[in-house]
N, CA, C and O atoms as CSV, one atom per row, in Angstrom:
chain,resi,resn,atom,element,x,y,z
A,1,MET,N,N,71.639,32.915,7.502
A,1,MET,CA,C,70.941,34.084,8.004
A,1,MET,C,C,69.569,34.175,7.367
A,1,MET,O,O,69.430,34.036,6.152
A,2,GLY,N,N,68.589,34.400,8.159
A,2,GLY,CA,C,67.243,34.535,7.642
A,2,GLY,C,C,66.892,35.986,7.383
A,2,GLY,O,O,67.447,36.909,7.979
A,3,LYS,N,N,65.964,36.147,6.487
A,3,LYS,CA,C,65.499,37.502,6.202
A,3,LYS,C,C,64.491,37.926,7.249
A,3,LYS,O,O,63.864,37.099,7.910
A,4,SER,N,N,64.349,39.233,7.384
A,4,SER,CA,C,63.403,39.760,8.363
A,4,SER,C,C,61.983,39.395,7.954
A,4,SER,O,O,61.647,39.386,6.769
A,5,GLN,N,N,61.162,39.099,8.940
A,5,GLN,CA,C,59.781,38.736,8.673
A,5,GLN,C,C,58.912,39.961,8.431
A,5,GLN,O,O,57.815,39.840,7.887
A,6,ASN,N,N,59.386,41.138,8.827
A,6,ASN,CA,C,58.576,42.339,8.706
A,6,ASN,C,C,59.353,43.418,7.953
A,6,ASN,O,O,60.053,44.219,8.573
A,7,PRO,N,N,59.236,43.446,6.614
A,7,PRO,CA,C,59.991,44.452,5.860
A,7,PRO,C,C,59.452,45.867,6.052
A,7,PRO,O,O,60.138,46.837,5.726
A,8,TYR,N,N,58.237,45.998,6.575
A,8,TYR,CA,C,57.652,47.322,6.742
A,8,TYR,C,C,58.375,48.141,7.797
A,8,TYR,O,O,58.347,49.371,7.749
A,9,LYS,N,N,59.025,47.478,8.753
A,9,LYS,CA,C,59.719,48.239,9.785
A,9,LYS,C,C,60.892,49.004,9.177
A,9,LYS,O,O,61.231,50.085,9.659
A,10,TYR,N,N,61.520,48.466,8.125
A,10,TYR,CA,C,62.610,49.177,7.465
A,10,TYR,C,C,62.079,50.371,6.677
A,10,TYR,O,O,62.717,51.423,6.630
A,11,ILE,N,N,60.921,50.208,6.063
A,11,ILE,CA,C,60.310,51.312,5.326
A,11,ILE,C,C,59.924,52.430,6.280
A,11,ILE,O,O,60.193,53.600,6.008
A,12,ILE,N,N,59.300,52.084,7.387
A,12,ILE,CA,C,58.908,53.085,8.381
A,12,ILE,C,C,60.138,53.769,8.959
A,12,ILE,O,O,60.151,54.988,9.128
A,13,PHE,N,N,61.170,52.989,9.263
A,13,PHE,CA,C,62.399,53.571,9.805
A,13,PHE,C,C,63.011,54.554,8.813
A,13,PHE,O,O,63.459,55.632,9.205
A,14,GLY,N,N,63.034,54.190,7.534
A,14,GLY,CA,C,63.566,55.085,6.508
A,14,GLY,C,C,62.762,56.365,6.391
A,14,GLY,O,O,63.327,57.453,6.283
A,15,LEU,N,N,61.439,56.235,6.412
A,15,LEU,CA,C,60.593,57.430,6.323
A,15,LEU,C,C,60.778,58.350,7.524
A,15,LEU,O,O,60.856,59.569,7.370
A,16,VAL,N,N,60.849,57.773,8.706
A,16,VAL,CA,C,61.053,58.583,9.907
A,16,VAL,C,C,62.419,59.270,9.858
A,16,VAL,O,O,62.550,60.428,10.255
A,17,SER,N,N,63.421,58.562,9.375
A,17,SER,CA,C,64.750,59.160,9.260
A,17,SER,C,C,64.747,60.320,8.275
A,17,SER,O,O,65.337,61.367,8.544
A,18,LEU,N,N,64.085,60.138,7.136
A,18,LEU,CA,C,64.020,61.218,6.152
A,18,LEU,C,C,63.250,62.416,6.680
A,18,LEU,O,O,63.645,63.559,6.450
A,19,ILE,N,N,62.166,62.168,7.380
A,19,ILE,CA,C,61.399,63.270,7.968
A,19,ILE,C,C,62.269,64.023,8.970
A,19,ILE,O,O,62.232,65.252,9.029
A,20,GLY,N,N,63.046,63.291,9.752
A,20,GLY,CA,C,63.949,63.932,10.699
A,20,GLY,C,C,65.003,64.773,10.005
A,20,GLY,O,O,65.315,65.873,10.461
A,21,LEU,N,N,65.554,64.273,8.910
A,21,LEU,CA,C,66.543,65.057,8.166
A,21,LEU,C,C,65.923,66.309,7.573
A,21,LEU,O,O,66.511,67.388,7.636
A,22,PHE,N,N,64.743,66.168,6.999
A,22,PHE,CA,C,64.093,67.326,6.390
A,22,PHE,C,C,63.730,68.385,7.422
A,22,PHE,O,O,63.690,69.571,7.094
A,23,SER,N,N,63.467,67.987,8.648
A,23,SER,CA,C,63.051,68.969,9.649
A,23,SER,C,C,64.230,69.741,10.232
A,23,SER,O,O,64.047,70.866,10.697
A,24,PHE,N,N,65.437,69.170,10.222
A,24,PHE,CA,C,66.574,69.830,10.863
A,24,PHE,C,C,67.579,70.448,9.902
A,24,PHE,O,O,68.321,71.350,10.292
A,25,LEU,N,N,67.623,69.992,8.673
A,25,LEU,CA,C,68.648,70.450,7.743
A,25,LEU,C,C,68.027,71.232,6.597
A,25,LEU,O,O,66.854,71.042,6.275
A,26,PRO,N,N,68.814,72.116,5.978
A,26,PRO,CA,C,68.308,72.816,4.791
A,26,PRO,C,C,67.995,71.820,3.665
A,26,PRO,O,O,68.660,70.796,3.513
A,27,GLY,N,N,66.988,72.145,2.903
A,27,GLY,CA,C,66.529,71.236,1.848
A,27,GLY,C,C,67.572,70.910,0.805
A,27,GLY,O,O,67.641,69.776,0.330
A,28,GLU,N,N,68.396,71.900,0.435
A,28,GLU,CA,C,69.405,71.668,-0.600
A,28,GLU,C,C,70.420,70.621,-0.153
A,28,GLU,O,O,70.854,69.784,-0.945
A,29,PHE,N,N,70.791,70.677,1.118
A,29,PHE,CA,C,71.756,69.712,1.639
A,29,PHE,C,C,71.169,68.307,1.621
A,29,PHE,O,O,71.848,67.348,1.254
A,30,VAL,N,N,69.921,68.191,2.015
A,30,VAL,CA,C,69.272,66.875,2.053
A,30,VAL,C,C,69.153,66.305,0.648
A,30,VAL,O,O,69.450,65.131,0.426
A,31,ILE,N,N,68.722,67.123,-0.297
A,31,ILE,CA,C,68.555,66.648,-1.675
A,31,ILE,C,C,69.900,66.232,-2.264
A,31,ILE,O,O,69.994,65.191,-2.914
A,32,SER,N,N,70.941,67.036,-2.042
A,32,SER,CA,C,72.251,66.680,-2.589
A,32,SER,C,C,72.785,65.405,-1.946
A,32,SER,O,O,73.421,64.593,-2.619
A,33,THR,N,N,72.535,65.223,-0.655
A,33,THR,CA,C,72.974,64.002,0.020
A,33,THR,C,C,72.239,62.785,-0.524
A,33,THR,O,O,72.852,61.743,-0.760
A,34,LEU,N,N,70.933,62.909,-0.724
A,34,LEU,CA,C,70.159,61.787,-1.265
A,34,LEU,C,C,70.583,61.453,-2.691
A,34,LEU,O,O,70.659,60.280,-3.056
A,35,LEU,N,N,70.859,62.474,-3.499
A,35,LEU,CA,C,71.325,62.225,-4.862
A,35,LEU,C,C,72.688,61.534,-4.855
A,35,LEU,O,O,72.926,60.609,-5.631
A,36,PHE,N,N,73.576,61.989,-3.978
A,36,PHE,CA,C,74.890,61.356,-3.870
A,36,PHE,C,C,74.754,59.893,-3.459
A,36,PHE,O,O,75.423,59.023,-4.016
A,37,ALA,N,N,73.892,59.625,-2.490
A,37,ALA,CA,C,73.683,58.244,-2.044
A,37,ALA,C,C,73.107,57.390,-3.172
A,37,ALA,O,O,73.514,56.242,-3.349
A,38,ALA,N,N,72.166,57.944,-3.933
A,38,ALA,CA,C,71.553,57.189,-5.030
A,38,ALA,C,C,72.575,56.872,-6.119
A,38,ALA,O,O,72.600,55.759,-6.644
A,39,VAL,N,N,73.411,57.843,-6.455
A,39,VAL,CA,C,74.427,57.617,-7.486
A,39,VAL,C,C,75.458,56.597,-7.008
A,39,VAL,O,O,75.879,55.732,-7.776
A,40,THR,N,N,75.859,56.695,-5.756
A,40,THR,CA,C,76.821,55.740,-5.206
A,40,THR,C,C,76.243,54.332,-5.208
A,40,THR,O,O,76.914,53.384,-5.618
A,41,TYR,N,N,75.007,54.192,-4.755
A,41,TYR,CA,C,74.353,52.881,-4.721
A,41,TYR,C,C,74.195,52.329,-6.139
A,41,TYR,O,O,74.425,51.142,-6.372
A,42,GLY,N,N,73.805,53.182,-7.082
A,42,GLY,CA,C,73.675,52.747,-8.465
A,42,GLY,C,C,75.000,52.278,-9.042
A,42,GLY,O,O,75.048,51.293,-9.779
A,43,GLY,N,N,76.074,52.983,-8.707
A,43,GLY,CA,C,77.398,52.581,-9.169
A,43,GLY,C,C,77.811,51.231,-8.613
A,43,GLY,O,O,78.377,50.403,-9.326
A,44,VAL,N,N,77.528,51.013,-7.347
A,44,VAL,CA,C,77.850,49.728,-6.724
A,44,VAL,C,C,77.065,48.608,-7.393
A,44,VAL,O,O,77.615,47.539,-7.657
A,45,LEU,N,N,75.786,48.843,-7.670
A,45,LEU,CA,C,74.974,47.816,-8.337
A,45,LEU,C,C,75.501,47.514,-9.737
A,45,LEU,O,O,75.525,46.357,-10.157
A,46,MET,N,N,75.923,48.551,-10.458
A,46,MET,CA,C,76.465,48.332,-11.801
A,46,MET,C,C,77.752,47.516,-11.747
A,46,MET,O,O,77.955,46.621,-12.567
A,47,ILE,N,N,78.621,47.820,-10.783
A,47,ILE,CA,C,79.868,47.070,-10.647
A,47,ILE,C,C,79.579,45.617,-10.296
A,47,ILE,O,O,80.197,44.709,-10.851
A,48,GLN,N,N,78.646,45.391,-9.379
A,48,GLN,CA,C,78.302,44.020,-8.995
A,48,GLN,C,C,77.736,43.237,-10.172
A,48,GLN,O,O,78.073,42.068,-10.357
A,49,SER,N,N,76.881,43.870,-10.968
A,49,SER,CA,C,76.308,43.153,-12.109
A,49,SER,C,C,77.371,42.873,-13.169
A,49,SER,O,O,77.337,41.827,-13.816
A,50,ALA,N,N,78.319,43.804,-13.352
A,50,ALA,CA,C,79.390,43.578,-14.321
A,50,ALA,C,C,80.292,42.437,-13.873
A,50,ALA,O,O,80.698,41.608,-14.688
A,51,ILE,N,N,80.607,42.389,-12.588
A,51,ILE,CA,C,81.441,41.301,-12.068
A,51,ILE,C,C,80.717,39.967,-12.214
A,51,ILE,O,O,81.320,38.974,-12.620
A,52,ALA,N,N,79.437,39.942,-11.888
A,52,ALA,CA,C,78.668,38.701,-12.016
A,52,ALA,C,C,78.621,38.242,-13.469
A,52,ALA,O,O,78.742,37.050,-13.750
A,53,ARG,N,N,78.446,39.184,-14.389
A,53,ARG,CA,C,78.402,38.838,-15.809
A,53,ARG,C,C,79.761,38.307,-16.270
A,53,ARG,O,O,79.821,37.337,-17.025
A,54,ASP,N,N,80.857,38.941,-15.816
A,54,ASP,CA,C,82.191,38.472,-16.192
A,54,ASP,C,C,82.474,37.079,-15.649
A,54,ASP,O,O,83.042,36.239,-16.347
A,55,LEU,N,N,82.078,36.833,-14.402
A,55,LEU,CA,C,82.297,35.509,-13.827
A,55,LEU,C,C,81.486,34.449,-14.561
A,55,LEU,O,O,81.955,33.328,-14.759
A,56,LYS,N,N,80.272,34.804,-14.963
A,56,LYS,CA,C,79.434,33.864,-15.708
A,56,LYS,C,C,80.062,33.571,-17.068
A,56,LYS,O,O,80.052,32.427,-17.523
A,57,THR,N,N,80.606,34.596,-17.716
A,57,THR,CA,C,81.253,34.417,-19.011
A,57,THR,C,C,82.487,33.531,-18.878
A,57,THR,O,O,82.727,32.674,-19.729
A,58,LYS,N,N,83.269,33.727,-17.821
A,58,LYS,CA,C,84.460,32.902,-17.617
A,58,LYS,C,C,84.083,31.445,-17.394
A,58,LYS,O,O,84.772,30.549,-17.882
A,59,LYS,N,N,82.993,31.192,-16.659
A,59,LYS,CA,C,82.551,29.814,-16.422
A,59,LYS,C,C,82.151,29.139,-17.726
A,59,LYS,O,O,82.510,27.985,-17.962
A,60,THR,N,N,81.412,29.847,-18.574
A,60,THR,CA,C,80.949,29.236,-19.821
A,60,THR,C,C,82.099,29.043,-20.796
A,60,THR,O,O,82.052,28.122,-21.611
A,61,ASN,N,N,83.124,29.874,-20.743
A,61,ASN,CA,C,84.254,29.728,-21.660
A,61,ASN,C,C,85.185,28.590,-21.258
A,61,ASN,O,O,85.901,28.060,-22.107
A,62,LYS,N,N,85.194,28.203,-19.989
A,62,LYS,CA,C,86.053,27.110,-19.536
A,62,LYS,C,C,85.569,25.761,-20.043
A,62,LYS,O,O,86.379,24.867,-20.289
A,63,THR,N,N,84.276,25.603,-20.202
A,63,THR,CA,C,83.746,24.291,-20.593
A,63,THR,C,C,83.682,24.126,-22.076
A,63,THR,O,O,83.260,23.077,-22.563
């Protein structure tokens, strides 16, 4: 699979989506949703890095 040649379309799409959310929903709901998404994404990244580190440690200990 190749990466997209135009990463700006994702940035523009994200900005338009956020503007749409801010225009229709109360601000507190939007902020809490964004914080929840950020914490969830951060947790997933931490788990992935821990798994990668553990797998790397297991490889080096086998040899």
